[in-house]
N, C-alpha and C positions, 0 to 999 in steps of 0.2 A: 508241337512246334516244328516248323520246317525251316531249315537253312537252305537257301537256294541262291543261284547266281542272280544278281540284280539285272533288270532289263530296262530298256529305255522308258517303258511305261511306268516304272517305279519312281522316276525322277521327281515328280511332285512331292511324294512322301519323303524321299531322301532329302530334298531341299528343306522341307519342314524340320526334319531331324537335325540337319546341319545347323539350322537357325538355333536350335536348342543348345548347340555347342558354342554359339557365338560366331559362326561362319555365315555371313550374309550372302547366301547364294540364291539367285532366282532360278526358277525352272528353266527359263530361257537360257541363262548362262550355263547351266548344267547340260542342257540339250546341245548347246554349241560345242562344249568340251567333250561330250560323251564319245563321239567317233574317235577322237585322238586317244582318250583313255582306253578304249577297246583295242587300239593298235599297240599300245605300250604293254610292257611286261608287268601286269598287275591284275588284281582280282577285286571284285566288289560283290559282297554277299548281303542278303537281307534275312532277317529272322521274321517269320510270319506266323501269326497265331490266328486261327479261325478266319483266314483270308485277309487279315490286317497286318501290315508291316509295322513291327514294333521296334526294330533296330537295324542298323547298318554298320558294316565294317569294310574298309578298303585297305588293301595290302599291296605293297610294291616290293620288288625284288632288286637287290643291288649286288653286283659282282665287281668289287674294287680291284684294280690292278695290284694293289699292295697286299692283298690277302689271297689265300688259296680257296676260300669258300664263299659261296653266295650267302646272303642273309636277307631276312624279311623285315620290312618296316610297315607297321600298322600306321597308316597316314590319317585315318579318320575312324572313329568308333563311337557310336552313341546308341543308347537305348532310350526310348521315349521316357521322359522324366516321370510320367504318371504310371509307368508300367515296369519300373525297375524292381530288382530283387525277386523276379519270377523265373529266372534261369535263361533269359534270352541272351544276356551278355556273356554268360559262361558258355553257352552253346556256340555263339558266334566266335568267341576266342578259341575254343577247342577246335572248331572247324578250320579257322585260319592257321592255327599251329599244326594241325594235321597236314594241311596243304604245304606248308613250309617244310615240314619234315619229309614229306613225300618228294619234294624237289631236291632234297639234300642240303637244305639251308643249315648253317651252323648255329644260328640263333635268330630270335625276333627282337626288334627294338621298337619302342614307341616313345612319344613325348607326351607330357601332360602338364598343363598349366599349374603353377604353384597353388592357385586358388581352388583347384579341384580335389580337395582332400578326400571326399568319399570315393572318387575314382582311384586315388592312390591306394586306398585300403583294398579296393577290389583287385587291383593289379597284384598287390602282395598276396592276397588270398589265392589267386590262381597261379602263383609261382614266380612272379617277376620280382626283380630286386632293383633298387635305385642305383644308378651308376652316374654320378655327377661328373663332369659338367658338360654343358652344351652351350655353344656360342652361335649366335645368329646375327647376320648383318642384313638389314632390309635395304633394298635398292630403290623402291618406289613407295610413295605414301600409300597406306592402305585405308580403306573405308573403316570408320569406327564401327566396331561390333557392339551389339546391345549391352554386353557386360562391361564394355569400356565406358559406357555412359552412366554407370552407377555412381 
């Protein structure tokens, strides 16, 4: 298994993986946003097995004025639902954590939908703990994701 920086040519597979999370991205929309993502302070890695991308993780970095340390935020993380429990998720997470630690980040945060119970167990197994609460205010209507239609 290889963990590597994502490239523009990976976007079709990344879009398909994001759909599995319920994030309805088209390849065209990802291609449009890719240059801006590359300019921002963030990373995107893919896990590849035998030339096939099996997972993706994006991580951003935040340095609030109110704290003395930068921290990392895993903003998207998915392993193909047919290839889970083979080590790709653990490898992606370890890679992201090593990058955050090398930058001097104080911690890593991530959010996970309440309905993703298997993901919660994974996060706990790799050392994360639940820290409630999080509040979100949407500003614009969003398109319905496939899981919203259940």
